[in-house]
N, C-alpha and C positions, 0 to 999 in steps of 0.2 A: 573289562573294556571301558573307558570313564568316556560320554561325551557331551559334547558344548548343550549348558541347556535354553539357550538363547537361538541357536540355529540347529543342532544336532551336530553337526558333524565330527566324526571320531577327537579324541583331545590324546598329542604325542603324550608321553609319563613322564611327569614333572609340569606339565605346559600349566603356564600362569594365564595365559589369553589364545581366545580359540583359534587356533589356523585359516576357518574359515572367514568367521566374518569382526573378526576382533576384540569380542568381550571376556571378559575380563573372567576368569575364572577360580570357583570358592575352594577352597581347600578339599572341603567335604563333600564333590561333586563324584558319583558311585555310577552317574545311571544320565539319562534326558529326564530329570527333576524336572518337578515347575518352580519358577525361578517364585522365590521365596520375599515376600515383599518386604519392605528397609522400611527404615525413618533417613529422612530429608540429609545427605551430605550437611557434615556436622561444618562452623563458619572456621573459615582454615584459622590456624594460633601458632607458634612458635614450635608447638610442644604436637601438636596434634594423637590422641589415640585411635587406631588402628576402630575400623566402625563396617560393621559387616556390607556389605555387596551385593545389592544387587543387579543380578547376571544382565538384564537387561539395560539397566544404566548406564553402563561406559561402554560407549564404543568412537576404534579409533579414531584419531585428529588428524585436523590440516594442520594443512600447510600452506606458509606464504612460501614464497622464493628469497622476501628480508627473510622473514623469517625465523629460519635456519644458515643464516648465513653465519660459518666464525665472525665473521669481521666487524658483528654486532658488537661488540666486546671492543672492536678495537676504536680509535678516531677515526672521525668521518670530516664531510668539508666545511660542516658548520661547527662540528662539536667534538670533541677529541675521544671521549668513551664513556663505554653504555652509558655509565653510570650516571652516568648528567640528565640535568631535567628534562632536555624537550628530547632527547631519546625514547627517558621511559617513557612522556605521557602523550595520548592525541590533543590535538589541534582544541584549543575550546570551542563550544559550544552552548546550542541555549544546550540549558535541562530534560532528561525526559525523550528525546528526538526520537522517534521509530525509525525501526529498520533504514537506517543512512553505510550505504555499505562503501560511501566513500568512504567515512568518517571511520569505519571500522577498519579499513584497509588502514588505516595512518594511522589507525592506534595500534593494530599489528604486530606494523611492522617495525615497531619500537616501545615495544611495552617493555621487554626482558630483556638483560644483558646479554642474554646467551643468544638473540630469536626466539621468542614466542611462537611455539605452534599448536595453542590453545590449551586449555586448559579442564581438568575431566576432575577435580573436583581430590582433594585429601582420602576418599575415600578408596584411593588409588595408592595414596603415596607410600603406603604402611606395606602394597604389595616390590616396590621399587628393591633393586639390588645394588642404591647406592656407586659410592665413584668407582665400584670394579669394572666398572666399563662393559658395554655393549650392552644385543638382547640378545632374546630365543627362537626372537622370525623377525623380517619385517615388521610387519605388523606390529608386535608388540613394541621395537623403536620407535618407532612414531608414537603409540603411547603412553611405553613411557616416558617422552621425553618432553609432551603436553606436560605431563604428570610433571616432573620436574619445574618448569615453568611454570603449573601454575602453582605447586607450592614454595615458589621465587627461594629453588635448591640453582643457583645455575654454575655450581663443579656437579650437579649428578646431572644438567644436563647437560655441561659439555660432558659426559664422558657416555654418553647415548654421539658422538659423532667420531667420523673416523680419527684414532690417534694422529695414523700421518697427514692427518692435514687440518689437526687444529692441536699437533707442538707444543709450544708451550700458551698456547690462547688458558690456561689455568689459573698458572704464575704472572698472563699479563691482567686479572678480572682479580685476583684478588692485591695486583700493585696498584692497581684503580681505587678500587672500594676500601684499598687502605690511604688512600692518597685525598679519593672521596670526603672519607669522615676528615684526617685529620686536618680541612677544609675547612669544615662544619659544612659541606655540602647534603650530605649525608649521616643519616646514625646508621652504625653498625648494624644494627636487628630490622633485615625484613625491613628494604633499603629502596624494594618496589609497594610497599602497602597506600593499602588504598587505589591499585586498578588491582583488576580480575573479570578477568575471563570462564565462561563457560561455556562445554557447550553440550548439545542432547540432538540424541537419536543419529551418529554420528554412523554411517556406511559408508565400507571400501571394498575395493576389488586388488588380489595383487600378482598379478604378473610378472615371474621369472623374463626373466632378456640370460642370463649369463652360469654358471657357478657358483657365481658370487655377488651377482647384481639382479633386484628384480624393482619392479617399479608401483611403488602402492597408489593410485586414485581412490578418490575421495567421490564417495556419489551418490551419498543422500544424507542430513545433519544439519541444527542451526548451533553458531553461531551465538553469545549476547555478552554485555560486557557490561562495565559499572565505575564511572571513575568516581571519587568522594575527596578532593580536596582538603577536610578537615583532618587526615586519615596521610594525608603527605608530610612531606619536613622538608621543612627548610625551605632552602630557596628550589624547591621541585613546587610548590604552589603559585610560584612564578613562573608566568611565558617572558621569553624576551619580550615583549611590548611593554612589560612594566606591570597586568593589568591579572592583577588574580587567578584565579581559575575555578570552573565554577563546576558542580558537580554536573556529569554526566554517564551517560546512559543508552544502547540501543543494538538492535540484533540482526540478520541478516543471512542469509539461507548459501552454505558454506562450499555447496558448488556450483554459484554464481560469483565469490567469490575469486575461487580457484582457476573458471575460465578465465575470470577480467586481469588474475594474475598470468599466466596461459594462452593469447591470445587464440581463440581460431578450438582448443581442445583442450576438457580439464587436465587444471597443471599434477602432471606426474613429480611423488616425490621418492627420488630415485634414492636408495639400498644399501649397503654393502659391506660383503659379511669381508671378515677378515680376524683372522686365529678362531672360529668360528660361531665370533659371535658377528651380532646384524646390529650396527649402527644406520641409521639417518643422514646422507653427506651432501654436502653444502656445493663444494663442484658437482657435481652429479649430477642435480638439480637445475642450479640454474644454467648450466647447461644443455642440457634436456629441453628446458620450458624456451632457450632464446634459440636450440636447431632447431623443438619445433614449429614457432613463429615464425623463425629465419624461412621456410620449410628449406631446411640441407641435409645431404645424409647421414642416414640413421648411424649411431655408431655398430658397432659390431662384439654382443660383449661376449661371445661366444668360446674363441680364441684369449688366451695368455697374451700376456704385455710383451711384443716383442720388442728385445733390446739392445739388438746386436747394432752394431754401431753408431752406438749413443755414449755420451757421456767422453773423459774427458781424465789422459796421467793421473792427475796430480788439481785440487784445488784452485790455483793458477791458476793452468790450463786451460777451464772450465769458463772463467772468469774471460780470458783473452778469448778465444774461441767462440765464447756470450758475444761479444766486443765487437768481433767480427762480424758474425754474422748481422747482428742490427747493422750496424755497416751494410751488409749488400743485403738486405733488405731478406736475407736467408730465412724463414718464415721456417722449416724443415729440421733449418740447423741450432735454433734456438731455443727450442724444443727440442730437441736428442740433450740437450745441454739441463733441459730440467730434471728434480730428481723426480720417479717415476715411485718414490710414496708419498713427496708431498703432492706430485701435479702429476698424478697416478687418470685424473677426468682426464685432460691435456691429452694425453697420449690417448687412448682411445676413442675423442673426439678430433682428433687427428684430421679425418678430411672435411670433416664438416667445419673447421678452423681454418683449411687452406683453400677451399672452394668458395666459403663466403672471403676469403684475400680475394681470391681468384676473381668472387662475379665483374661481372658488369666492367674489365678491367681496373679494381680499384688500384691494384697494390702498383698497379704499373704507370697507375697516371699518380701516384706518387712516388713513382723511383723519378718519372722525367721533371718532375716539380725538385726534386733538388736531390744533394746525399749528403751522405759526413763520413770524412777520412779520421782514422786515424794516426796517427804519426810516431805518438811513442806514448805507452802505457805503463809507468813504476809498477809494481804490483808485488807486496810480502806476503806471507805465510805463519800466523800466531797459530798460539801455542792452541792442540784440542781442546776442545770444550765439551760435553756432554754428547758426546762423539764426530762434532763438527767441530772442521778445521775456519774461520775465520783470515779472509783475502783482503786486507785493505790495496786501497789507492792512493799510494802516494799521492804522485803528478798522472796525468797525461797531457794532451793536445794533436791536436788537427786540425781541422775542416771544414768547413761548411757550406756545397753548392747551389747555386739557384740552378734556374731551366739554363739561367744566355752563358753558368761557367761560371759565372761571378763569383767570388772564394770568398772567407771572412776565414779569422785565423783564429781558432778558442785554444783556453791550457786550461791548467784545473794545477792547484798546488794546495795540498789537500783539501781543506772547503772554501777553500774563495776561489774564484773564474774567475778569467778577465778573457775577455777580445778584440783583437784589431779590424776593422773597416775604412780602407781605406786609409790608412792610416790615422785613421781615431780609432781613441782606444779605451774601454769602459771597463767595468765592470762593478763583482762586489762581492762580500764573506756572509759567512752563512751570520752570523752573531749583527750583523747589521739588518739584515732578515726577521730574525727573531726578536730585534729594536724595533720594526715595524712593528710587528702584530703584537706586540705587546706585550712578551713573555719574558723578555731583558736579553740584553746577549750576551748574558753570564752561564744562560746553558747552553749553549752555541759551546760553550767549553769539552760539553761532553759529547761529541760527535768533531772533534777534532780531521775526517776524512770517511772519505765511504769507506764503509764495510760492508761484504757480501759471507754472509757463510751459506759453505761447501758439505758436503754431507759424500760421504763411499754408499754407495751400495752396488755390491755382488764383482765388486773390487774396481769400480770404476768411481768415478768422481759428477756431484751433478752440484749445481745449483739450487741451493734450498730461498725460493724470497719466500715462499709465509712466512720462516721461524727469520730470519734478514726484517721485512717488515715489522716482525712482533717484536728482534729485540731492537731493534731501534724506536720503535711507540717505548719498551720499558724501560731505557733510558731516556729520553724524556719522559716521562711520570714522572721515575724518581727524582730527577730537575726539577723539576715545576716548585714554585714557590705556591703561595694561594694564592697572590695577583696574579699570574698567569692561571693559575686553574681561574678563576673569579673569570679575567678577562676568555677567556676560549667558551668559557660557559654563556654571555654573555650577561654574568649575574656580579658587576661591577661589584655591588653594599657589600659579598661576602668572602671578599678580597682581604687583603690584609691592615692593618688598621694604625692610620700613622700618628695617632693621636688623642689622646682624648682632651675636650672641650669644657668649660668652667659657668658655669654662667655670670657675664659682664668681662669676661675678662677674652684675652685673643692669644696665637696665635700663631708662628708667620711657620710656609710652608712651600711647598716648587711642587709642579706638574711642569711636566715634559710632551707634552700634547694627549690630541684623544685615547692614544689604546694606555695612556699611564700618569691617571688621574690619582687624587690623594684622598685613606679616607680618616673621616674623624666621628665620630661619636662619642653619648653626653645623656646622662639615667637625666631621665625629662617627668618632673610627678603630676600625679594624676589632673590632669584638667585644665594644667598653662599651657597658653603658646609659643610652641619652640622657635625662633626666628633667628637660622644663621645671619651671616652681616660683611662678604667681602671686599676689602679697598677698591677691587682696579674693575671695568667693565667690562674687559676680555676675561677675564674669565669665573665662572658658571657654576652655583652649589646646588647638585640635585638634595632633598631631603628624604630617606628611606624613614617606615617605622620598624618597628618594631618584627614587623614581620619580612618585611623587604620588600615590600609595595611602599614605591614611589609618590607623595603626597601630591606631589603635580601641584606647590603651588611656590613663597615664597616665607609661607611658616603653615606651623605644622600646632593642630589642638590633641597632643595628649591624652587620650579618652579617659584612658584607663590606665596612664606613665607607660612606661622604659625604655627601654637602651633608644635612641634615634642614630641615625647614622649619618653624614653630608660628605655626599661626592665631590667634588671639585676636575673641575674636568675646566678645559682650555686648546683651542687646532692649536697652541705656538706653548713651546717653554713657558712658561712665567713663572716670575717667583708673589706671595700672597701672601695676603692676613686676611684668617678668620677670625668673627668677632663670633660670638651663639650670648641670644638674652633668653627668657623665659618670662614672659607677661599673661595678662589676661585678659578675656573675653571681653569684649566693650561691645552692652548691646545701643541700639540707637532704632530707632522709629523712622516707615517708612509715610510719607516723603521725610528726606534732610539731604543736607550738604558735606557731603564729605571731605575734609580740606587734609591736608600734608600736616605732620605732625608736628615738623621746624625743616629749615631747611636741611638740614645733615644728617636726617634721618635713612636712615638702613634698615637694612634685612624688609621685615612682612610685618601685618599686620591681621587679626581676626574681628570679624565685626558680625554682630548675631541681628537677626531680625524678623518677624515672625511676618508669613504670608499664608493668606489664605489659595485652597486651589482653584484653578480657571479663572483665577483672577489676575494679569501679564503686572511682571515689573518694570519697567525702564531703567536699565545705570547707564547717563549718559557722562564718559570720562574722555577727556581729552585726550582730539587724537581718536577720537572710535576706540579707543582700546575694551577687548575686550575682562571680564572677569570674572572668578575664578569663585559657585556659586557649590557648595554642599550640599543638599535635600539632607528633608532630618532619617532618611533611610542610610546615607552615606553615600548616594548617587553626588561626580562628580562632574556640573559643567560649566565650560565657557563659553562668557554670552555674553551680547549683550543688552540680549532684552524675552524674555521668555516666562511660559506660562504655569507657573508651579499646579505639578500633580499632585500634592499632597498637601496636609497646610499642615502649621507646625513651622520653627524653630531653624532656620531655612541659615546657615555660614557665609559671611562672603569677605576672600582674604585678596588685602591687596599687596602692595609695597607700604611702606614705611611711608614713599616722596609722594605717594600718586595721592588728586582729591577724584571726587566724581559722585558725581550728583545720585540715588534714590529715586527714584518714584513709583508710583502707580499709575492704571491705564487711566486719563486725568479723558473728559469729555473732549479735547482736542488735538485727541490720537485716534487718527481711524483704524481697527482691524478690518473684514473680515465680515460680511453683513450691515459693514453701513454705508448712507450715502448721506451727501450733502451737497449744497449750494451755495457753490461764489459768485458773488458779485463783485468784480474788477476795479477797482480804482487803478489811478496811475502807478505805474510799477509790478512788480513781479508777486505774486500772492503766493506763497507756503505754506503748504498740508504737509502733518508727517502720520505713512500709513506704518503699524505693524503685523507685521507675518508671525502668525504663530509656529512655532518649530514642528517638521516635518509637515508644512502643508506650505505651497506655494499660490498667491493673487495676480488674480487680474482684477486692473485698476486699468478704467474705462472714463476716459471722458468726454464729455458731447456740450457742444455749443450752441449760443440761438444768439449770440451779434454778428451786425457785421464786420461783425474784426477774423482778424486769421489770429490764431493762437500756438504756443510752440508749449508742449507738458514738457517738461523732465527727470528721473526716476535717477534718487540720487541712493545711496551706500549713506547712512549714519555718519558715516569719517569723509563724506565727497568725492566718492570712488563711484563712475559711470554707470549706472545699471539701467537706462535702457530712455530714450527720450522720440517723440514723435513732434509732428504737425500737424493742424489741422485751420479748415477753411469754415466762413459761417454755418452755421446750423450743419456742423458733421457729427458723426454718432461712432460709438464705441471708438475711442483709439483704447489700443489693449497693449498692456503693463505685465511682464508679471516678474514675478519679485521672486529671486529663488529660492530653493526650500530652504529649508534650518529658520530658529528665530533668528528677526535681525529690525531694527528698526529701519527704517524708510524716510526722504526725502521727499516731495512729490511737490515742484518750483514748476505756476506756471503766468504764463506771461501770455499779451494780450497785443497786435501790432493792427498796424490798419493796413488794409490788403490793397492793392495798386489797383484793383479793377471796379472798389469803387468809387466814386466820387462823394458824397455825402453821408454825414451818419456819423464819422468818424470821434463826436464825440460821445459815443454814449457808450454806458458800462453796454460788457460784456458778460451776461452770465453763465458759470460754467457747475454744469454738474458731472459730481465727481465720482463712484460707488468701488467699491472695492469687495467683486464676490473668491468664494475660492476656483478656480483654478480643474 
């Protein structure tokens, strides 16, 4: 008899994981031996060597509800595929952030294409069975799925999800990965490189709920994660807001994470047995978490599914009955039309679903608000493919009624829908919708009409919703070009290139609204200033560096050289002419006045100046426009005035047609800590006040004269900030300047007081003090 070296539980013959605690079992375990000390797990590599296993080093891993969803490899509302950058990576955070559960949940929720349960390192990788499918026990299923995710092996991880739930998701993942590789979003090898998870000291308990269903609960352990942006690939290094990702790390308690995922109780990771093997079930896990949180009836797993009265005589009939169920708000009838292979979880949780819909009269209220009627439904069955029969909706029509009995007639003709509301007709087709989304009207040709996949189970026909959705997505992915993929990913600079630029030459092009930009590229020599120029005011150009980051200005310095791209966008359809020039950085001294290059100047220019840390610099541009300053460390700041945090060469980017005065903070500009006495003359006295970045200033004004006065604080561009009035000998009139670097103008004006009959000619003295707020 063999025993677990971690907890002493007896082991089944050939077991690779302990049924008691989930620890891995070494092949040479013959009794309750003492754990052997082993080296730390090796760093992940594309082909890891088997490592000795310390029995207590690995425990079953935790799972977030999103972590095991098969839809993690499907399009989401914001991003179409699981290999897309914003699903793969967590939101940018400061480096070395300690123990942030919220950030960790965000990271785990999108780290791997199959949904990450965690990682236990490559010392478990060599024990995986591979894509053969399933595991020996519920604990092993959770552990092996975690290990596969840590190994960035999506196919193996998918093999540990129930085949009837996963369906063709493996093929979908491969389609998505191939498309992402072909469009340059990721490299083929190790697309998740740069983001790693590690679990330590994980403990679990297992509860058998039926012959083929068991719940695994996390009772202890920690998880840590790191993000190394230097290892990320291409577009993954860039967030959707254009900022580069920074190195992050964190850790959290697994029990706390699972409690956040399932309010009121620890998350139960549901596993199911199929054909003698155990799998982690996304559907059962999500439904159990939802049922627990909502206090709904428990599912009865002790009995086999009762399929009497379910299904239809044919695929087309199943679609018709499902449509009738929707029109009648008949939940039971609709559930009866879902495949018991794909949707077995919904059959088990039927009582919870129906209770939730009827709770507090929710379904009745929905029925009272309106209804739908099918007048016609033209269906045609196709040839059987992979044991499924497609049913195509060639046309349909009906009415939608509101709670007053008024109706709107609607009709569907292939992929076009129309409706008539009291004589007013409207509608649209799929190609128009795809075009507005930036996917291109041509893609709609792959979806000529709505098609539902049906499958036969025990002689009855059912809808296969997962297979249907995946099939549609696969068709969509196959028809996407580089522009469509880049648009959905939010990284248009990685789309298809429309042309190549040359120094001093121009190209003609056109854009068709925000969703259909044009993209051009040019190889720029190291040290050169790259400045594109467009001939229209309503068309804009955004410069992207070789790493995909936007440069933020009208010109960019190619520090190391490389391929730069210009994304041309407009809110309207418009033709344009784009020219590109290269120049050198212009050196200037402070103070100085920069004048436009010439009346017809276009594009941008970059100037360099020396600045000293702590010595404020003011940029006085016409109309108070902000300028773009790049610090020696590469930080970009848009400002009118700022205090350098480091000494050295700073870069100033402005339009070639713009002018700006650059001046250091001279004595006539007040800043925090300054106080000045002003003797009024006739009219208005004007002072300038500088507020450093990240601070607020309290500006107080007092008078010792026999006249009333007014004080007005304005932004440098003349925008109103604050104002107040005072009488003789008034104290501390307070003005608060908004936080952020800025230059303000303080106007002081005296005027005669109505209750003084003499002394009106005497000058008034003002005391102005600027204090930190």
